[in-house]
C-alpha positions as CSV (number, residue, x, y, z in Angstrom):
1,M,84.4,-225.6,15.1
2,A,83.4,-222.1,17.3
3,R,86.3,-222.7,19.3
4,I,88.8,-222.8,15.9
5,I,86.7,-219.4,14.7
6,F,87.0,-217.6,18.5
7,F,91.4,-219.0,18.3
8,L,91.3,-217.6,14.9
9,S,89.9,-214.0,15.6
10,F,91.7,-213.5,19.2
11,L,95.3,-214.1,16.8
12,L,93.7,-211.8,13.9
13,L,93.0,-209.2,16.6
14,T,96.2,-210.2,18.8
15,F,98.4,-209.5,15.5
16,A,97.0,-206.0,14.7
17,C,97.7,-204.9,17.9
18,L,100.6,-205.5,17.1
19,Q,101.7,-203.9,14.2
20,P,102.6,-199.5,14.9
21,T,100.7,-197.1,14.5
22,H,102.0,-194.1,13.4
23,A,101.0,-190.9,15.5
24,V,101.4,-187.6,15.1
25,E,101.7,-185.3,17.7
26,Y,101.0,-181.3,17.1
27,Q,101.4,-178.7,18.9
28,I,100.0,-175.5,18.3
29,I,101.4,-172.0,19.9
30,N,100.0,-168.7,19.5
31,K,103.3,-166.3,19.5
32,A,101.3,-163.3,18.7
33,E,98.6,-163.3,21.2
34,N,98.4,-159.6,21.7
35,T,98.3,-158.6,18.1
36,P,94.8,-158.4,15.4
37,G,96.1,-161.8,13.0
38,G,96.2,-163.4,17.0
39,T,93.9,-162.3,18.3
40,K,91.8,-163.9,14.6
41,F,93.4,-167.0,15.0
42,T,92.0,-167.6,18.2
43,N,88.3,-166.3,17.8
44,E,88.2,-167.6,13.9
45,I,90.4,-169.8,13.3
46,G,91.0,-171.8,17.0
47,V,93.9,-174.7,18.2
48,D,90.3,-177.7,17.6
49,Y,89.9,-176.9,13.8
50,T,94.0,-176.1,13.2
51,R,94.6,-179.7,15.0
52,Q,91.9,-181.1,12.7
53,T,93.1,-180.1,9.5
54,L,97.1,-180.3,10.8
55,D,95.7,-184.2,11.4
56,A,93.4,-184.2,8.1
57,A,96.2,-183.1,6.0
58,T,98.3,-185.4,7.1
59,N,96.1,-188.7,6.1
60,F,95.9,-186.9,2.9
61,I,98.7,-186.6,2.1
62,W,100.4,-190.0,3.0
63,R,97.2,-191.4,1.1
64,L,98.5,-188.9,-2.2
65,F,101.9,-190.1,-2.0
66,Q,101.1,-194.0,-1.6
67,Q,102.9,-194.2,2.0
68,S,101.4,-196.4,3.8
69,T,103.6,-197.7,6.5
70,D,105.9,-196.0,8.7
71,A,108.6,-197.7,6.3
72,D,107.4,-195.4,3.2
73,R,107.5,-192.1,6.1
74,K,109.3,-189.6,7.2
75,N,110.6,-190.1,11.1
76,V,107.8,-187.4,12.4
77,A,106.4,-187.7,15.5
78,T,105.8,-184.0,16.3
79,V,104.3,-181.2,14.4
80,T,104.7,-177.7,15.7
81,F,102.5,-174.7,14.5
82,I,102.7,-171.5,15.5
83,V,101.2,-168.2,14.2
84,E,103.6,-165.7,15.2
85,Y,104.4,-162.1,14.0
86,F,106.5,-162.1,10.7
87,N,108.5,-158.9,11.2
88,G,109.6,-157.1,7.8
89,S,108.7,-160.0,5.8
90,N,105.0,-160.9,3.5
91,A,105.6,-164.6,3.5
92,V,102.3,-166.5,3.9
93,A,103.9,-169.3,5.7
94,F,107.1,-171.8,5.8
95,A,107.4,-175.0,6.9
96,I,111.6,-175.8,8.7
97,N,112.1,-178.4,11.3
98,N,109.2,-179.8,11.5
99,E,107.3,-176.4,12.2
100,I,104.6,-174.8,10.8
101,H,105.2,-171.0,11.0
102,Y,102.5,-169.1,10.0
103,S,101.7,-165.4,9.5
104,A,99.5,-162.4,12.0
105,Q,100.1,-160.2,9.8
106,V,98.5,-162.6,7.0
107,I,95.4,-164.8,9.1
108,A,94.2,-160.3,10.5
109,T,94.0,-159.3,6.7
110,A,91.9,-162.3,5.6
111,T,88.9,-162.3,4.1
112,G,86.5,-164.0,2.7
113,D,86.3,-168.0,3.5
114,I,89.2,-167.5,6.4
115,K,89.3,-171.7,6.8
116,A,89.2,-172.4,3.2
117,G,91.7,-170.4,2.8
118,F,93.8,-170.9,6.2
119,A,93.3,-174.9,5.5
120,G,94.7,-174.8,2.0
121,V,98.1,-172.3,2.7
122,I,98.5,-175.1,6.3
123,Y,97.8,-178.7,3.0
124,H,101.1,-176.5,1.4
125,E,103.5,-176.4,4.1
126,M,102.0,-179.9,5.7
127,A,103.4,-181.2,2.3
128,H,106.7,-179.9,3.2
129,I,107.0,-181.5,6.4
130,W,105.9,-184.6,4.8
131,Q,108.8,-184.6,1.3
132,W,111.5,-185.7,0.8
133,N,113.7,-183.5,-0.4
134,G,116.6,-185.2,-2.5
135,N,118.6,-184.1,0.8
136,G,118.3,-181.3,0.0
137,Q,119.3,-181.9,-3.7
138,A,115.8,-181.6,-4.9
139,P,115.3,-178.4,-6.9
140,G,113.1,-175.5,-5.2
141,G,110.8,-175.4,-7.8
142,L,109.7,-178.9,-7.8
143,I,109.8,-178.9,-4.1
144,E,106.9,-175.9,-4.3
145,G,105.5,-177.6,-7.6
146,I,105.0,-181.1,-5.3
147,A,103.0,-178.7,-2.4
148,D,101.8,-176.5,-4.4
149,F,99.8,-180.2,-7.0
150,V,98.9,-181.3,-3.2
151,R,97.0,-177.9,-2.2
152,L,95.1,-178.6,-5.4
153,K,94.4,-182.5,-5.1
154,A,92.8,-181.5,-1.5
155,G,90.2,-178.8,-3.8
156,F,92.4,-175.5,-2.0
157,V,92.0,-173.9,-4.8
158,P,93.4,-169.5,-4.3
159,S,90.8,-167.7,-6.0
160,N,94.5,-166.2,-7.2
161,W,95.4,-168.8,-8.8
162,V,93.0,-168.0,-12.1
163,G,92.5,-170.1,-14.9
164,L,93.5,-173.7,-13.4
165,K,91.1,-176.2,-13.9
166,V,92.0,-179.1,-10.9
167,C,92.2,-182.6,-12.7
168,A,90.6,-185.3,-10.8
């Protein structure tokens, strides 16, 4: 009997090890190191916190979107996060081609709980990385609404979104 249990346990472990896992690599680049925002990113947010937040957002989004297998998910091996100076733009961040670009100017002027505000934007932008967009045919308002929904469900309600009640 012990041999059968051992053999079945061995088979189960072997099968579990053969299942594909979706490991995502996160690259963090600070192109604005010598600016107030780049310095604040390094000193108050940091690479480790950013990587942890990107990974937490990824797993949260997969659960929320009910994407439990690799077949359900977009095939993204690497997400690159870039802090940079946005010349002539007042954007906070944007996602394109599996990259998230975050404004050094926004980081420089951030007050209050800087990490929570930062994380909220990360969850929003990571939703763009992982969401399907109907091969570019989905309306922009729908795409942005889904990303905002992800941010809200994660509990990162921005203070300037007054009067919102988040439903569980």
